[in-house]
C-alpha positions in Angstrom: 119.7 140.2 104.5 116.9 138.6 103.0 115.3 135.9 105.3 114.1 133.0 103.0 110.0 131.8 103.9 112.1 127.8 104.3 114.5 129.3 106.6 111.7 131.3 108.3 109.6 128.1 108.4 112.9 126.1 109.3 113.1 128.1 112.6 109.8 128.1 113.2 109.1 123.7 113.2 112.4 123.9 115.1 110.5 126.2 117.3 107.7 124.1 117.7 109.5 120.5 118.7 111.7 122.6 121.4 108.1 123.4 122.8 106.8 120.2 123.0 109.8 118.3 124.2 108.2 114.8 122.5 107.2 114.0 118.9 105.2 115.4 116.2 104.0 114.4 113.0 104.1 116.4 109.2 100.6 117.6 110.7 100.4 118.3 113.9 103.4 120.4 112.9 101.4 121.5 109.5 99.0 122.1 112.3 100.6 124.2 114.9 102.6 126.4 112.9 99.6 126.7 110.1 101.8 125.6 107.2 100.6 123.0 104.3 102.0 119.8 105.3 103.9 119.5 102.1 105.5 122.1 102.9 106.1 121.4 106.6 107.1 117.6 104.7 109.7 119.3 102.5 111.3 121.6 105.2 111.2 118.8 107.9 113.2 116.6 105.3 115.9 119.8 104.5 115.9 119.3 108.9 116.2 116.0 108.4 119.5 116.2 106.1 121.2 118.8 108.5 121.0 116.3 111.2 118.8 118.9 113.2 115.9 116.3 113.1 115.2 112.8 112.4 112.3 110.7 112.1 111.1 108.1 114.9 109.2 105.0 112.8 105.9 103.4 114.4 102.4 103.3 115.0 102.9 106.4 117.3 105.9 107.7 115.3 107.0 111.9 113.9 109.9 114.0 114.4 112.1 114.4 117.2 115.3 117.1 117.7 118.1 115.4 117.5 119.8 117.1 120.3 118.7 119.6 123.2 117.5 122.7 122.0 120.7 124.5 123.9 122.9 122.7 121.7 121.2 123.8 118.5 121.9 127.3 117.7 119.7 129.7 115.2 122.9 129.2 112.8 123.2 126.1 112.7 119.2 126.0 111.2 119.5 128.8 108.8 122.7 127.2 107.7 120.2 123.6 107.0 118.8 126.5 103.5 122.9 126.9 102.6 121.9 130.9 102.9 124.6 133.1 102.9 124.8 137.3 103.1 127.3 137.1 100.5 128.5 134.1 98.7 131.5 133.9 96.2 128.9 135.0 92.9 126.7 137.6 94.6 128.9 140.2 92.5 127.5 138.3 89.2 124.1 138.2 90.6 123.5 141.9 91.2 124.8 142.7 88.0 121.5 142.5 84.8 122.2 140.0 82.4 124.8 137.2 83.8 126.8 140.0 82.9 130.3 140.8 85.0 129.9 143.5 87.5 132.3 146.2 85.7 133.6 147.2 89.3 134.4 143.7 89.9 138.7 144.4 89.8 139.4 146.9 93.5 135.5 146.4 94.5 135.8 148.3 98.1 131.8 147.0 98.8 133.7 143.3 99.0 135.0 143.3 102.1 131.7 145.4 103.1 129.4 142.0 102.4 131.3 139.4 104.0 132.3 141.1 107.5 128.7 141.4 107.0 128.0 137.9 107.0 130.5 137.5 109.2 128.7 139.5 112.1 125.5 138.2 111.1 126.3 134.3 111.2 128.0 134.9 114.5 125.9 136.9 116.1 123.1 133.9 114.6 125.6 130.6 116.2 126.0 133.1 119.6 121.5 132.3 120.2 120.3 128.7 121.1 116.6 127.9 120.2 116.4 127.4 123.7 117.2 131.3 124.2 114.1 131.9 121.6 111.9 129.4 123.4 112.3 130.9 126.8 112.0 134.9 125.1 115.0 135.5 123.8 117.9 137.3 125.2 116.7 139.2 128.0 120.4 141.1 128.0 118.9 145.2 127.8 122.8 145.5 126.1 122.6 145.5 122.1 123.9 141.8 120.4 125.0 143.6 117.3 127.5 146.6 117.6 126.3 149.7 116.9 127.5 152.6 114.9 126.0 156.1 115.5 126.3 158.4 112.4 125.6 161.9 112.9 125.7 164.3 109.6 126.8 167.3 109.6 
């Protein structure tokens, strides 16, 4: 799985708003996360479009979360950026020159990538922004199934 800069920045900005507990301006968010104002404005626009943040108008305006951090999963934040591990055009993007994959029918990897997307999606949906702000999952149990592979 590859996490894009936009997804990473989106998670960081949502966490900053959660930690603040108050509204923050684009400039304040940019300073807290050491990002350019233009980048923060673009990411906040995506988060706003997804219904995760809202603008507060006025002289002391800024942005705030639309609901408590405990009600916002990491999966919801990541999905604001339309990220998928496996999409319907995955096989085409893995083929050189935009040619159809020679293994497009009967490929054993497609179900693996779909299952992986499901596992990662469920994992991210099970963690809230509040969990991360509070220091993450405190359990010592693995959050994802771990498979041990031994070689003869």
